[in-house]
C-alpha positions as CSV (number, residue, x, y, z in Angstrom):
1,X,-60.3,53.6,1.2
2,X,-57.2,51.4,1.1
3,X,-55.7,49.4,3.9
4,X,-52.1,48.2,4.2
5,X,-51.3,44.6,4.8
6,X,-49.3,44.0,8.0
7,X,-45.7,43.1,7.4
8,X,-44.4,39.8,8.5
9,X,-42.6,41.5,11.3
10,X,-45.6,43.4,12.8
11,X,-46.1,42.3,16.4
12,X,-43.0,40.1,16.3
13,X,-41.7,41.6,19.5
14,X,-45.1,41.7,21.3
15,X,-45.2,39.6,24.5
16,X,-46.9,36.2,24.3
17,X,-50.3,35.9,25.7
18,X,-50.5,34.0,29.0
19,X,-52.2,31.0,27.4
20,X,-49.4,30.9,24.7
21,X,-46.7,30.9,27.4
22,X,-48.4,28.1,29.3
23,X,-48.8,26.1,26.1
24,X,-45.1,26.6,25.3
25,X,-44.1,25.5,28.8
26,X,-46.1,22.3,28.5
27,X,-44.2,21.4,25.3
28,X,-41.6,18.7,26.1
29,X,-39.2,20.1,23.5
30,X,-39.4,23.6,25.1
31,X,-38.7,22.1,28.5
32,X,-35.8,20.1,27.2
33,X,-34.4,23.1,25.4
34,X,-34.6,25.3,28.6
35,X,-33.1,22.6,30.8
36,X,-30.2,22.2,28.3
37,X,-29.7,25.9,28.2
38,X,-29.6,26.2,32.0
39,X,-27.2,23.3,32.2
40,X,-24.8,24.9,29.7
41,X,-25.0,28.2,31.4
42,X,-24.2,26.6,34.7
43,X,-21.1,24.8,33.2
44,X,-19.9,28.1,31.7
45,X,-20.2,30.1,35.0
46,X,-18.5,27.3,36.9
47,X,-15.6,27.3,34.5
48,X,-15.2,31.1,34.8
49,X,-15.2,30.8,38.6
50,X,-12.5,28.1,38.5
51,X,-10.3,30.4,36.3
52,X,-10.7,33.3,38.6
53,X,-9.9,31.3,41.7
54,X,-7.0,29.6,40.0
55,X,-5.4,32.7,38.4
56,X,-6.8,35.5,40.5
57,X,-7.0,37.7,37.3
58,X,-9.1,38.4,34.2
59,X,-9.9,35.6,31.8
60,X,-10.7,35.5,28.1
61,X,-13.8,34.0,26.7
62,X,-11.5,31.5,24.8
63,X,-10.1,30.3,28.1
64,X,-13.6,29.9,29.5
65,X,-14.7,28.0,26.4
66,X,-11.8,25.6,26.7
67,X,-12.2,25.2,30.5
68,X,-16.0,24.5,30.1
69,X,-15.4,22.1,27.1
70,X,-17.9,24.0,24.9
71,X,-17.7,25.9,21.6
72,X,-17.1,29.6,21.8
73,X,-20.3,30.2,19.8
74,X,-22.3,28.3,22.6
75,X,-20.8,30.6,25.2
76,X,-21.8,33.7,23.3
77,X,-25.3,32.4,22.9
78,X,-25.7,32.4,26.7
79,X,-23.5,35.4,27.5
80,X,-23.2,37.9,24.6
81,X,-20.2,39.6,26.4
82,X,-17.6,38.8,28.9
83,X,-19.0,41.4,31.2
84,X,-22.4,39.6,31.3
85,X,-20.5,36.4,32.2
86,X,-18.7,38.2,35.0
87,X,-22.0,39.5,36.3
88,X,-23.3,35.9,36.4
89,X,-20.2,34.8,38.2
90,X,-20.7,37.5,40.9
91,X,-24.3,36.5,41.3
92,X,-23.4,32.9,41.7
93,X,-20.6,33.5,44.2
94,X,-22.6,35.9,46.4
95,X,-25.6,33.7,46.4
96,X,-23.5,30.7,47.4
97,X,-21.6,32.6,50.1
98,X,-24.9,33.8,51.6
99,X,-26.2,30.3,51.7
100,X,-23.0,29.1,53.4
101,X,-23.1,31.9,55.9
102,X,-26.7,31.2,56.8
103,X,-26.0,27.5,57.3
104,X,-22.9,28.1,59.3
105,X,-24.6,30.5,61.7
106,X,-27.7,28.3,62.2
107,X,-26.5,27.0,65.6
108,X,-25.6,30.4,67.0
109,X,-28.0,31.1,69.9
110,X,-29.3,34.6,69.0
111,X,-29.6,37.0,66.2
112,X,-27.0,39.5,67.5
113,X,-24.4,36.7,67.4
114,X,-25.4,35.7,63.9
115,X,-25.1,39.3,62.8
116,X,-21.6,39.6,64.1
117,X,-20.7,36.3,62.5
118,X,-21.9,37.5,59.1
119,X,-20.0,40.8,59.3
120,X,-16.7,39.3,60.5
121,X,-16.9,36.3,58.1
122,X,-17.5,38.5,55.1
123,X,-14.4,40.6,56.0
124,X,-12.3,37.5,56.6
125,X,-13.0,36.4,53.1
126,X,-10.7,39.2,51.9
127,X,-7.9,36.6,52.0
128,X,-9.4,34.4,49.3
129,X,-7.5,34.1,46.1
130,X,-8.6,36.5,43.4
131,X,-10.0,39.1,45.8
132,X,-8.2,42.2,44.3
133,X,-9.4,41.3,40.8
134,X,-12.9,40.7,42.1
135,X,-12.9,44.0,44.0
136,X,-11.8,45.9,40.9
137,X,-14.4,44.2,38.7
138,X,-17.1,44.7,41.3
139,X,-17.1,48.5,40.9
140,X,-16.7,48.4,37.1
141,X,-19.7,46.1,36.8
142,X,-21.7,48.3,39.1
143,X,-21.2,51.1,36.5
144,X,-22.4,48.8,33.7
145,X,-25.1,46.9,35.5
146,X,-26.2,48.9,38.6
147,X,-29.6,47.2,38.9
148,X,-28.3,43.7,38.4
149,X,-25.3,44.2,40.8
150,X,-27.6,45.6,43.4
151,X,-29.8,42.5,43.1
152,X,-26.7,40.3,43.2
153,X,-25.8,41.5,46.7
154,X,-29.4,41.2,47.9
155,X,-28.9,37.8,49.5
156,X,-26.4,39.2,52.0
157,X,-28.5,42.2,52.7
158,X,-31.4,39.8,53.4
159,X,-29.3,37.9,55.9
160,X,-28.6,41.1,57.8
161,X,-32.2,42.3,57.6
162,X,-33.6,39.0,58.9
163,X,-31.4,39.0,62.0
164,X,-32.0,42.7,62.6
165,X,-35.8,42.1,62.7
166,X,-35.4,39.1,65.0
167,X,-33.1,41.0,67.3
168,X,-35.6,43.9,67.4
169,X,-38.5,41.6,68.2
170,X,-36.4,40.0,71.0
171,X,-35.6,43.5,72.4
172,X,-31.8,43.0,71.8
173,X,-31.4,45.8,69.2
174,X,-33.3,48.9,68.3
175,X,-32.8,49.4,64.5
176,X,-34.6,52.5,63.2
177,X,-35.4,50.7,59.9
178,X,-34.2,47.1,59.6
179,X,-34.3,47.1,55.8
180,X,-32.4,50.4,55.4
181,X,-30.0,49.6,58.3
182,X,-29.2,46.2,56.8
183,X,-28.5,47.8,53.4
184,X,-26.3,50.5,54.9
185,X,-24.4,48.0,57.0
186,X,-23.7,45.8,54.1
187,X,-22.5,48.8,52.0
188,X,-20.1,49.7,54.8
189,X,-18.8,46.2,55.1
190,X,-18.3,46.1,51.3
191,X,-16.3,49.3,51.4
192,X,-14.0,48.1,54.1
193,X,-13.7,44.7,52.3
194,X,-12.6,46.4,49.0
195,X,-10.1,48.6,50.9
196,X,-8.4,45.7,52.5
197,X,-8.4,43.8,49.1
198,X,-5.7,46.2,48.0
199,X,-4.0,46.6,51.5
200,X,-3.0,43.0,52.3
201,X,-0.4,44.1,54.8
202,X,-3.0,45.6,57.2
203,X,-4.6,43.5,59.9
204,X,-8.3,42.9,59.0
205,X,-8.9,41.3,62.4
206,X,-8.8,44.5,64.4
207,X,-10.8,46.3,61.8
208,X,-13.5,43.6,62.0
209,X,-14.0,44.2,65.7
210,X,-14.0,48.0,65.3
211,X,-16.5,47.8,62.4
212,X,-18.7,45.4,64.4
213,X,-18.7,47.8,67.4
214,X,-19.6,50.7,65.1
215,X,-22.5,48.8,63.5
216,X,-23.7,47.4,66.8
217,X,-24.0,50.9,68.2
218,X,-25.8,52.0,65.1
219,X,-28.3,49.1,65.6
220,X,-28.9,50.2,69.1
221,X,-26.9,47.5,70.8
222,X,-24.1,47.4,73.3
223,X,-20.5,45.9,73.4
224,X,-21.7,43.1,75.7
225,X,-23.1,41.5,72.6
226,X,-19.7,40.6,71.3
227,X,-19.1,36.8,70.9
228,X,-16.4,34.6,69.5
229,X,-16.4,34.0,65.8
230,X,-17.5,30.7,64.5
231,X,-15.3,29.3,61.7
232,X,-17.2,28.2,58.6
233,X,-14.3,26.6,56.8
234,X,-15.7,28.0,53.6
235,X,-13.5,29.8,51.1
């Protein structure tokens, strides 16, 4: 009976055992390498964001490399394609926007007012430089990275869901399913947002109120819940 010797590549792609991962994470060199990698990725994404905000159009990886002050090879080590870099930009922008919305709404007295604030503020952001480009790229990236893009918008959905649950507990709203209702509401807001991104001559203010009234009714509320918008000053 003969046995074959395992090749050097056998098991190369097998996941590390838990103890091996812990040992690696305790290694100072590994920690330094990871910290450096995160730092470089952050610089790259920030550079790409600046280009989008400044130009309002597509960028090249060469432009990002120059803006970030890093070698092109370094960029590709972190983001093998421009689409993956754009995905990271979307994740970063949406996470930051959700955090700003949450902070700006903190002093509003009840969850219904905070919900309205979130909805209206998201629509008002349609005036930010680069919105048409971002809207077009949003749907293209959704085709390429559906799971990742769904996760990228999760922070905004979570904001809506949190306030829906609080409003339901307080007896102010009667959502049938807070998680599902939050997801549907955000999808509707996104659709209206993307429409107005390419229809700059139309008044988004009136539509904001109509959309809020529509969602409020769907949540089991009434028009008396309308309140003035709080300005965040965030762009």
